DRENDREN-47524 format. One record per residue: residue number from 0; residue in one letter; x, y, z negated of N, C-alpha, C in turn. Coordinates in steps of 0.001 Angstrom, whole numbers, always signed. Each point is the difference from the previous one (the first is absolute). Layout:
REM residues N
<node NUM a <X Y Z> <X Y Z> <X Y Z>>,
...
//
This chain:
REM residues 252
<node 0 x <-11757 +13813 -7809> <-150 -1326 +596> <-74 -420 +1382>>,
<node 1 x <-928 +349 +332> <-501 -492 +1378> <+1293 +523 +1464>>,
<node 2 x <+903 +858 -184> <+823 +608 +735> <+734 -933 -158>>,
<node 3 x <+610 -425 -610> <+1022 -889 -598> <-341 -1347 +408>>,
<node 4 x <-1303 -802 -536> <-402 -1447 -89> <-1297 +293 +921>>,
<node 5 x <+160 -1424 +1371> <-1398 -529 +625> <-462 -1168 -1092>>,
<node 6 x <-887 -53 +247> <-569 -526 -1096> <-1904 -170 +1033>>,
<node 7 x <+6 -540 +1305> <-902 -253 +445> <-1576 -846 -312>>,
<node 8 x <+230 -1149 -931> <-645 -1508 -486> <+342 +231 -1444>>,
<node 9 x <-1231 +872 -939> <+377 +485 -1297> <-612 -1349 -738>>,
<node 10 x <+1077 -403 -1173> <-352 -911 -363> <-417 -101 -1894>>,
<node 11 x <+22 +803 -307> <-111 +493 -1476> <+320 -833 -819>>,
<node 12 x <-914 -1161 +541> <+461 -1345 -1110> <+870 -968 +215>>,
<node 13 x <+862 +360 +864> <+917 -1270 +228> <+681 -99 -957>>,
<node 14 x <+908 -1059 -63> <+1011 -483 -1037> <+1437 +881 +207>>,
<node 15 x <+230 +487 +1275> <+1515 -312 -196> <-171 +1232 +1624>>,
<node 16 x <+967 +1019 +61> <+10 +769 +1315> <+1151 -637 +489>>,
<node 17 x <+109 -138 +1364> <+1006 -10 +687> <+126 +1259 +726>>,
<node 18 x <+1411 +1066 -301> <+949 +1024 +1159> <+20 -628 +343>>,
<node 19 x <-76 +651 +1618> <+811 -36 +924> <+689 +631 +802>>,
<node 20 x <+1357 +11 +370> <+930 +1173 +762> <+357 -140 +964>>,
<node 21 x <-328 +596 +989> <+401 -33 +1655> <+1305 +262 +690>>,
<node 22 x <-84 -476 +749> <+1338 +175 +771> <+710 +1681 +656>>,
<node 23 x <+840 -125 +493> <+869 +1690 +28> <-1258 +164 +1832>>,
<node 24 x <-316 +743 -490> <-568 +1045 +122> <-1805 -244 +389>>,
<node 25 x <-442 -1039 -725> <-721 -246 -131> <-878 +931 -625>>,
<node 26 x <-1803 -206 -165> <-810 +911 -632> <-330 -1837 -1752>>,
<node 27 x <-1319 +936 -548> <-447 -1383 -782> <-1382 -757 +914>>,
<node 28 x <-601 +1026 +1187> <-1036 -1098 +430> <+26 -1449 +233>>,
<node 29 x <+662 -458 +543> <+515 -1385 +598> <-414 -899 -1446>>,
<node 30 x <+1160 +198 -698> <-488 -1043 -1522> <-1092 +813 -211>>,
<node 31 x <-103 +1252 -359> <-1266 -291 -786> <-1088 -670 +730>>,
<node 32 x <-340 -934 +1056> <-1159 +34 -64> <+314 -1826 -19>>,
<node 33 x <+843 -193 -549> <+714 -1536 -868> <-738 -60 -1003>>,
<node 34 x <-1062 +1376 -752> <-846 -14 -815> <-1382 -1112 +600>>,
<node 35 x <+136 -96 +899> <-1945 -139 +334> <+581 -2127 -102>>,
<node 36 x <+1246 -253 +427> <+671 -1382 -368> <-102 -846 -903>>,
<node 37 x <+484 +540 -1315> <-80 -173 -1067> <-901 -774 -545>>,
<node 38 x <-576 -559 -1438> <-991 -176 -964> <-68 +1043 -577>>,
<node 39 x <-1339 -836 -678> <-356 +1842 -1061> <+887 +520 -969>>,
<node 40 x <+921 -1031 -547> <+993 +13 -855> <+1022 +415 +114>>,
<node 41 x <+305 +212 +1393> <+1011 +1001 +709> <-318 +1693 +419>>,
<node 42 x <+212 +1153 -354> <-136 +1260 +459> <+1176 +80 +247>>,
<node 43 x <+304 +604 +1652> <+1065 +361 +843> <-32 +1485 -14>>,
<node 44 x <+1126 +269 -238> <+519 +1926 -45> <+1204 -537 +1280>>,
<node 45 x <-43 +1740 +807> <+1079 -139 +413> <+294 +1913 +262>>,
<node 46 x <+2018 -281 -60> <-102 +1481 -253> <+721 +371 +1244>>,
<node 47 x <-390 +1335 +51> <+7 +743 +699> <+1279 +1137 -123>>,
<node 48 x <+869 -42 +977> <+1480 +1308 -480> <-826 +1199 +589>>,
<node 49 x <+1087 +418 -153> <-701 +1748 +693> <+792 +182 +1753>>,
<node 50 x <-672 +550 +419> <+84 +248 +1588> <-528 -909 +554>>,
<node 51 x <-1286 -925 +321> <-484 -671 +649> <-1691 +163 -600>>,
<node 52 x <-668 -118 +1453> <-1066 -629 -1026> <-1189 +1475 -395>>,
<node 53 x <-355 -71 -1080> <-838 +1038 -482> <+1299 +1046 -1046>>,
<node 54 x <+1443 -494 +394> <+868 +528 -1085> <+890 +531 +1154>>,
<node 55 x <-694 +231 +1002> <+722 +318 +1563> <+580 +1513 +60>>,
<node 56 x <-578 +820 -872> <+759 +1555 +103> <+859 -264 -1309>>,
<node 57 x <+122 -270 -990> <+1167 +158 -762> <+1190 -513 +133>>,
<node 58 x <+852 +612 -268> <+1124 -442 +305> <+835 -1549 -808>>,
<node 59 x <+776 -294 +762> <+1030 -1575 +160> <+756 +58 -1455>>,
<node 60 x <-542 -1433 -737> <+808 +403 -1021> <+1335 -188 +761>>,
<node 61 x <+1041 -70 -1499> <+1316 +490 +230> <+1383 -808 -619>>,
<node 62 x <-810 -831 -762> <+867 -1095 -830> <-1013 -1034 -1056>>,
<node 63 x <+602 -1275 +192> <-778 -920 -1005> <-463 +574 -979>>,
<node 64 x <+249 +790 -1056> <+14 +162 -1097> <-1494 +926 -117>>,
<node 65 x <+230 +683 +749> <-1725 +951 +540> <-929 -1122 +480>>,
<node 66 x <+610 -612 +1013> <-1197 -1215 +288> <-764 -561 -1374>>,
<node 67 x <+1462 -790 -679> <-950 -1131 -1243> <-578 +1185 -1129>>,
<node 68 x <+715 +1367 -465> <-1085 +721 -1022> <-1599 +636 +564>>,
<node 69 x <+113 -139 +992> <-1634 +248 +807> <-128 -951 -879>>,
<node 70 x <+44 -1459 +966> <-989 -1247 +371> <-295 -36 -1439>>,
<node 71 x <+1371 -474 -743> <-252 -342 -1704> <-693 +1253 -783>>,
<node 72 x <+3 +736 +428> <-1294 +1373 -723> <-1158 -322 +435>>,
<node 73 x <-354 -270 +974> <-1768 +166 +668> <+49 -1874 -540>>,
<node 74 x <+145 -594 -26> <-236 -1686 -490> <+48 -264 -1420>>,
<node 75 x <+1143 +987 -316> <+213 -983 -1916> <-1841 -230 -613>>,
<node 76 x <-1136 +1163 +486> <-712 -659 -790> <-284 -756 -402>>,
<node 77 x <-591 -352 +2036> <-195 -1335 +593> <+642 -729 -674>>,
<node 78 x <+1343 -169 +327> <+817 -1310 +37> <-413 -311 -2197>>,
<node 79 x <+127 +1165 -778> <+246 -674 -1984> <-2027 -344 +365>>,
<node 80 x <-646 +228 +901> <-1345 -692 -671> <-441 -1552 +345>>,
<node 81 x <+827 -345 +692> <-255 -1571 +515> <+1636 -596 +1020>>,
<node 82 x <-154 -1793 +12> <+1321 +6 +633> <+140 +782 +1509>>,
<node 83 x <+1307 -198 +707> <+50 +20 +1163> <+1229 -571 +987>>,
<node 84 x <+352 +120 +1391> <+226 -939 +456> <+1022 +974 +911>>,
<node 85 x <+1074 -94 +464> <+332 +1089 +1401> <+265 -912 +1002>>,
<node 86 x <-377 +438 +1465> <+495 -346 +692> <+730 +728 +1151>>,
<node 87 x <+917 -142 +560> <+540 +993 +1122> <+979 -775 +919>>,
<node 88 x <-487 +703 +853> <+582 -390 +1699> <+996 +756 +80>>,
<node 89 x <+1731 -621 +822> <+976 +742 +184> <+197 +1294 -1173>>,
<node 90 x <-216 +1103 +818> <+493 +1230 -759> <-1069 -79 -970>>,
<node 91 x <-1236 -638 -119> <-1039 -18 -1456> <+621 -408 -593>>,
<node 92 x <+1028 -1480 -120> <+650 -967 -1096> <+491 +1058 -565>>,
<node 93 x <+853 +852 +691> <+1271 +635 -1004> <-1300 +1095 -667>>,
<node 94 x <-495 +719 +685> <-849 +871 -1269> <-790 -1065 -788>>,
<node 95 x <-145 -955 +84> <-1040 -809 -1450> <+1051 -7 -724>>,
<node 96 x <+885 -817 +647> <+1318 -148 -1117> <+589 +1279 -864>>,
<node 97 x <+183 +686 +651> <+151 +1798 -871> <-1235 +143 -1391>>,
<node 98 x <-1081 +113 +741> <-1380 +612 -905> <-11 -1288 -918>>,
<node 99 x <+306 -1649 +178> <+344 -872 -523> <+669 +466 -1327>>,
<node 100 x <+1248 -194 -72> <+1137 +485 -437> <-369 +1954 -782>>,
<node 101 x <-496 +649 +611> <-365 +652 -1091> <-1369 +46 -1029>>,
<node 102 x <-584 -363 -98> <-1029 -1030 -309> <+280 -243 -1055>>,
<node 103 x <+1247 -677 -149> <+697 -1237 -1254> <+946 +869 -903>>,
<node 104 x <+237 +651 +1124> <+1181 +791 -1028> <-727 +1293 -637>>,
<node 105 x <-702 +511 +440> <-755 +1060 -368> <-703 +67 -1632>>,
<node 106 x <-1454 -818 +834> <-858 -412 -484> <-702 -2098 -27>>,
<node 107 x <+1063 -724 -424> <+166 -1251 +102> <-1220 -580 +830>>,
<node 108 x <-606 +804 +553> <-987 -1211 +759> <+935 -785 +1531>>,
<node 109 x <-762 -1299 +31> <+554 -388 +768> <-1252 -1231 +1133>>,
<node 110 x <+450 +258 +1821> <-770 -580 +319> <-28 -1557 -792>>,
<node 111 x <-1197 -718 +286> <+101 -717 -230> <+413 -1363 +1518>>,
<node 112 x <+15 +325 +1199> <+713 -379 +1008> <+821 +923 +768>>,
<node 113 x <+778 -373 +991> <+1040 +1185 +232> <-456 -888 +1662>>,
<node 114 x <-758 +1242 +1507> <+388 -1657 +965> <+429 +1142 +776>>,
<node 115 x <+1521 -986 +993> <+345 +1097 +596> <+322 -826 +1000>>,
<node 116 x <-211 +1104 +1057> <+94 -1020 +1622> <+846 +1237 +904>>,
<node 117 x <+584 -270 +727> <+867 -207 +890> <+1377 +1349 -513>>,
<node 118 x <+353 -535 -934> <+1161 +813 -420> <+977 -747 -889>>,
<node 119 x <+1450 +1179 +178> <+1313 -1083 -1049> <-396 +214 -838>>,
<node 120 x <+931 -863 -1135> <-169 +673 -1277> <+569 +1386 +135>>,
<node 121 x <-174 +1198 -1451> <+300 +960 +116> <+1644 +673 -214>>,
<node 122 x <+1241 -1646 -973> <+714 -165 +128> <+1114 -308 +1188>>,
<node 123 x <-862 -199 +1245> <+861 -1000 +469> <+1047 +674 +1424>>,
<node 124 x <+766 -238 +271> <+991 +755 +1308> <-1058 -138 +818>>,
<node 125 x <-458 -735 -50> <-1622 +77 +1531> <-1010 +1076 -500>>,
<node 126 x <-781 +449 -380> <+128 +1356 -774> <+429 +1559 +473>>,
<node 127 x <+1639 -375 -327> <+188 +1408 +243> <+70 +269 +1901>>,
<node 128 x <-107 -939 +460> <-555 +488 +2180> <-560 +401 +47>>,
<node 129 x <-1288 -624 -464> <-1148 +844 +187> <-107 +951 +62>>,
<node 130 x <+1073 +1501 -950> <-1056 +1064 -512> <+886 +856 +1429>>,
<node 131 x <+947 -978 +1286> <+379 +792 +131> <-715 +851 +1917>>,
<node 132 x <-1525 -1125 -380> <-587 +789 +1089> <-329 +1311 -249>>,
<node 133 x <-238 +647 -865> <+367 +925 -169> <-52 +1069 +726>>,
<node 134 x <+1414 +49 +470> <+1581 +113 +1299> <-696 -562 +858>>,
<node 135 x <-888 -367 +446> <-4 -333 +1214> <-438 +1262 +1135>>,
<node 136 x <+394 -568 +1637> <-1262 +1006 +758> <-1210 -68 -72>>,
<node 137 x <-438 +515 +637> <-1000 -226 +338> <-977 -1311 +835>>,
<node 138 x <+429 +514 +1002> <+489 -1661 +1074> <-32 -1453 -872>>,
<node 139 x <+1231 -25 -899> <-251 -933 -735> <-363 -419 -1089>>,
<node 140 x <-1022 +761 -283> <-651 +43 -850> <-2003 -388 +338>>,
<node 141 x <-182 +538 +1566> <-780 -743 +551> <+219 -1487 +745>>,
<node 142 x <+1343 -297 -36> <+196 -1350 +780> <-129 -1107 -1732>>,
<node 143 x <+312 +666 -636> <-159 -1125 -936> <-1738 -212 -897>>,
<node 144 x <-390 +1563 -165> <-1690 -215 -3> <+27 -1226 +1740>>,
<node 145 x <+88 -324 +581> <-427 -1060 +1095> <+204 -1071 -561>>,
<node 146 x <+1429 -20 -2> <+877 -1714 -401> <-951 -246 -1242>>,
<node 147 x <-608 +760 -1119> <-579 -832 -1226> <-1375 +400 +79>>,
<node 148 x <-771 +196 +824> <-1065 -7 +578> <-1022 +805 -1054>>,
<node 149 x <-1613 -365 -581> <-128 +1070 -887> <-622 +1210 +702>>,
<node 150 x <+609 +591 +850> <-798 +1350 +690> <-632 -69 +1520>>,
<node 151 x <-1009 +48 -82> <-529 -226 +1421> <+669 +814 +789>>,
<node 152 x <+263 -554 +879> <+617 +1221 +1520> <-362 +863 +327>>,
<node 153 x <-1398 -20 -93> <-593 +1875 +482> <+591 +806 -1011>>,
<node 154 x <-430 -49 -958> <+563 +955 -1080> <+1362 +721 +348>>,
<node 155 x <+1177 -1441 +135> <+1565 +722 +583> <-364 +325 +1406>>,
<node 156 x <-1256 +418 +476> <-55 +126 +1402> <-148 +1494 +326>>,
<node 157 x <-942 +707 -1495> <-519 +833 -408> <+971 +1250 -439>>,
<node 158 x <+905 +573 +685> <+1252 +1467 -578> <-213 -162 -1656>>,
<node 159 x <-1284 +1272 -139> <+54 +454 -1272> <-390 -1334 -782>>,
<node 160 x <-872 -1076 -350> <+288 -853 -592> <+1366 -858 -354>>,
<node 161 x <+731 -478 +1305> <+1344 +56 -64> <+1264 +766 -964>>,
<node 162 x <-683 +951 +109> <+1412 +815 -400> <-586 +286 -1218>>,
<node 163 x <-1298 +102 -822> <-233 -287 -1206> <+530 -1037 -923>>,
<node 164 x <-47 -1219 +1304> <+251 -1189 -659> <+862 -486 -331>>,
<node 165 x <+948 +565 +1027> <+1745 +51 -724> <+636 +890 -368>>,
<node 166 x <-1016 +1431 -1073> <+585 +391 -637> <-689 -139 -1756>>,
<node 167 x <-504 -758 +348> <-891 -697 -1308> <+1479 -1210 -634>>,
<node 168 x <-98 -488 +1378> <+1344 -1088 -656> <+1213 +423 -24>>,
<node 169 x <+354 +1324 +239> <+1569 -53 -279> <-530 +532 -1471>>,
<node 170 x <-1174 +657 +565> <-46 +441 -2167> <-255 -990 -661>>,
<node 171 x <-634 -954 +179> <-123 -955 -936> <+1492 -1071 -119>>,
<node 172 x <+603 +195 +1112> <+1647 -566 -413> <+1096 +708 -510>>,
<node 173 x <-629 +1110 -378> <+993 +1099 -712> <-263 -170 -1614>>,
<node 174 x <-1357 -79 -50> <-366 -537 -1281> <+378 -1354 -128>>,
<node 175 x <+220 -735 +595> <+761 -1541 -1067> <+1721 +356 +423>>,
<node 176 x <+34 +1106 +181> <+1841 -141 +348> <-158 +629 -1383>>,
<node 177 x <-451 +400 -488> <+544 +1084 -1487> <-623 -913 -873>>,
<node 178 x <-478 -1586 +68> <-498 -1103 -869> <+1522 -1206 +19>>,
<node 179 x <+155 -681 -1238> <+898 -407 -42> <+246 -570 -1721>>,
<node 180 x <-119 -1087 +307> <+178 -1105 -1540> <+934 -1063 +290>>,
<node 181 x <+583 +375 -903> <+1226 -1102 -466> <+203 -1391 -1677>>,
<node 182 x <+16 -1011 +984> <-664 -784 -1489> <+1191 +139 -923>>,
<node 183 x <-219 +335 -1521> <+1012 -194 -816> <-311 -1763 -507>>,
<node 184 x <+1590 -300 -752> <-62 -1221 -204> <-1043 -72 -1275>>,
<node 185 x <-719 -898 +40> <-981 -372 -1060> <-556 +768 +369>>,
<node 186 x <-497 +1333 +93> <-1373 +687 -405> <-1093 -469 +1724>>,
<node 187 x <-769 -533 -445> <-873 -690 +1244> <-1037 +748 -181>>,
<node 188 x <-255 +983 +965> <-1488 +1182 -1000> <-1174 -373 -128>>,
<node 189 x <-536 -1400 +901> <-1156 -483 -38> <+27 -894 -502>>,
<node 190 x <-1577 -973 -299> <-612 -706 -535> <-1110 -1071 +768>>,
<node 191 x <+151 +809 +872> <-1705 -578 +947> <+208 -963 +1202>>,
<node 192 x <-812 -632 +455> <+545 -786 +1038> <+221 +892 +889>>,
<node 193 x <+910 -934 +1311> <+41 +1106 +1102> <-604 -929 +1363>>,
<node 194 x <-1140 +157 +568> <+238 -898 +1217> <+467 +1239 +1852>>,
<node 195 x <+1136 -876 +727> <+808 +261 +1030> <-983 -4 +1410>>,
<node 196 x <-572 +526 +517> <-836 -402 +1065> <+1335 +685 +1717>>,
<node 197 x <-141 -306 +933> <+700 -229 +1296> <-195 -555 +1120>>,
<node 198 x <-123 +778 +757> <-431 -187 +1615> <+945 -1587 +444>>,
<node 199 x <-354 -149 +318> <+1090 -1644 +895> <+850 +587 +580>>,
<node 200 x <-2 +982 +1357> <+221 +707 +858> <+543 +1152 -55>>,
<node 201 x <-244 +105 -1507> <+1273 +1704 -149> <+1232 -112 -333>>,
<node 202 x <+771 +1074 -181> <+1254 -35 -322> <+548 -740 -1599>>,
<node 203 x <+524 -630 -270> <+42 -891 -826> <+333 +790 -1170>>,
<node 204 x <-252 -235 -1070> <-357 +1287 -1367> <+650 -1006 -1337>>,
<node 205 x <+497 +1142 -890> <+827 -896 -1669> <-1394 +222 -80>>,
<node 206 x <-709 -1536 -608> <-999 -68 -160> <+854 -342 -1660>>,
<node 207 x <+677 -1132 +150> <+432 -429 -1680> <+306 +280 -874>>,
<node 208 x <+654 +1255 +1108> <+699 +1193 -1199> <-1283 +559 -1262>>,
<node 209 x <-1148 -16 +412> <-1150 +768 -1004> <+291 -495 -1302>>,
<node 210 x <+119 -1503 +615> <+15 -624 -1520> <+859 +273 -941>>,
<node 211 x <+701 +1012 +23> <+1449 +502 -638> <-613 +1274 -1125>>,
<node 212 x <-1769 +722 +515> <-1 +857 -848> <-1104 -588 -1203>>,
<node 213 x <-171 -1338 +53> <-1254 -129 -828> <+517 -1583 -627>>,
<node 214 x <-560 -192 -984> <-414 -1296 -1192> <-1930 -274 +589>>,
<node 215 x <+336 +73 +811> <-1225 -1136 +410> <+338 -378 +923>>,
<node 216 x <-1206 -475 +557> <+496 -1199 +1121> <+286 +719 +1298>>,
<node 217 x <+479 -501 +1465> <+49 +1232 +1146> <-982 -2091 +947>>,
<node 218 x <-681 +601 +898> <-648 -1105 +1034> <+368 +1226 +1591>>,
<node 219 x <+405 -1016 +994> <+235 +652 +1106> <-601 -865 +1075>>,
<node 220 x <-826 +836 +891> <-722 -217 +959> <+247 -220 +1220>>,
<node 221 x <+168 -185 +1264> <+553 +727 +1134> <-1332 -787 +999>>,
<node 222 x <-918 +1443 +780> <-1117 -417 +511> <-196 +700 +1689>>,
<node 223 x <-63 -1068 +1072> <-63 +442 +712> <-648 +1466 +663>>,
<node 224 x <+1258 +543 +1004> <+239 +1238 +83> <+1170 +902 +66>>,
<node 225 x <-205 +1394 +484> <+804 +706 -117> <+192 +865 -1489>>,
<node 226 x <+794 +803 +424> <-94 +1243 -1517> <-1145 -107 -163>>,
<node 227 x <-1460 +704 +503> <-832 +334 -532> <-1161 -1709 +309>>,
<node 228 x <+242 -683 -134> <-228 -1118 -186> <-1534 +314 -1128>>,
<node 229 x <+144 +457 -890> <-734 -64 -979> <-1685 +291 +1045>>,
<node 230 x <-175 +1069 +1084> <-904 +190 +849> <-550 -724 +400>>,
<node 231 x <+555 -1178 +87> <-951 -1281 +692> <-1025 -165 -688>>,
<node 232 x <-1405 -657 +272> <-766 -531 -855> <-1 -1159 -872>>,
<node 233 x <+1133 -1092 +1186> <-219 -982 -1083> <+1045 +402 -1013>>,
<node 234 x <+777 +779 +117> <+1353 +528 -1287> <-534 -32 -903>>,
<node 235 x <-1094 +1222 +717> <-964 +816 -1288> <-283 -853 -784>>,
<node 236 x <-747 -620 +336> <-467 -1161 -376> <+222 -906 -1763>>,
<node 237 x <+1570 -145 +1329> <+489 -1036 -1497> <-18 +841 -624>>,
<node 238 x <+619 +1483 -88> <+588 +814 -985> <-844 +180 -1002>>,
<node 239 x <-1225 -57 +308> <-706 +748 -1199> <-322 -1052 -410>>,
<node 240 x <-348 -1738 +634> <-270 -874 -590> <+1504 -35 -1546>>,
<node 241 x <+1045 +164 +743> <+1121 -208 -796> <+97 +909 -1238>>,
<node 242 x <-464 +1161 +388> <+233 +928 -1196> <-779 -70 -430>>,
<node 243 x <-1302 -172 +350> <-1218 -453 -1323> <+192 -640 -907>>,
<node 244 x <+763 -1628 +591> <-111 -881 -1123> <+1407 +814 -792>>,
<node 245 x <+1301 +80 +614> <+990 +830 -848> <-1263 +758 -1650>>,
<node 246 x <-266 +1007 +689> <-995 +775 -1396> <-697 -144 -305>>,
<node 247 x <-546 -800 -12> <-683 -900 -641> <+589 -1602 -977>>,
<node 248 x <+1077 -573 +465> <+1034 -414 -928> <+500 +641 -883>>,
<node 249 x <+95 +1650 +234> <+961 +313 -1183> <-1184 +549 -771>>,
<node 250 x <+1539 +5 -1603> <-821 +301 -1195> <-1228 +1031 -146>>,
<node 251 x <-1184 +848 +258> <-337 +947 -611> <-838 -25 -785>>,
//
C-alpha cells in the first residue's frame, strides 16, 4: 500500500478519501501535501507510479492496463470501505479516468466526484496529439518543460536529474499511448459529477467533451495561470474549497 500510495496526513475517521493522480514525470509528494489543507472530513491519498521517488529502482510501467490493475488492486479494500473521489492533473487525469472505468466495470464502484485538471476528454481528437511527446527529441522535451513551467530551472540544469526526468516523461507518455477510449452510442460509462479545471493561460483543452462520459453534471473552471496553475497558493486554496464543497454536497 505505502509503496503505491502516499498518505502523509492520516485521517481514519474521514468521511471520504480523495485519491490524487500526478502529472507526467511527477511523483506523489506534491499532491500528498494537500492532505494538510483539507478538513478532517477528507483524507488525501497520492498515487506513486514505478520508476520515481521510493520506487526509483523499479522498472517503469509499460502500459495503462498494468498501471490501472496495480492501483485498483492496492486501493480496492479502502475504496470499498468508504466513499472516494478522484483528482487528476494532465496525465493523471487519464489515469484517474481509466481507474474509474475499471472500478465501475469490474466492481460496480464509482467515485462520488471526478475532478479533472488540464486534460482533454479521452475521446477527443485533441487527446491524440499529446501522445506524440513520446517521440520528441530530448531538447524538444526540455523546451516543452520550460514552456509548461512547474519544473524548477535548477533541476533542468543538473544533467543526471534532467536525463531521468526526460526518461520518466517518455515512459509516462508510452503508457498514455496504450490508452484509448471510444465512446459508444448510448453507453455512458459513469454517473458521477465531473469538475474540469484549467489554467487560463494554458493551451486550450477540450473540456466540454468530458460531459459525454457521465450522466452526472459537469462544471468547468478556468483559474489564473498556465499548465501548472494548481501550484499557485491562491489557486490551491480555491481548489481545496471547491473540492471540499463538492464532496460534502455529494450523497455520502
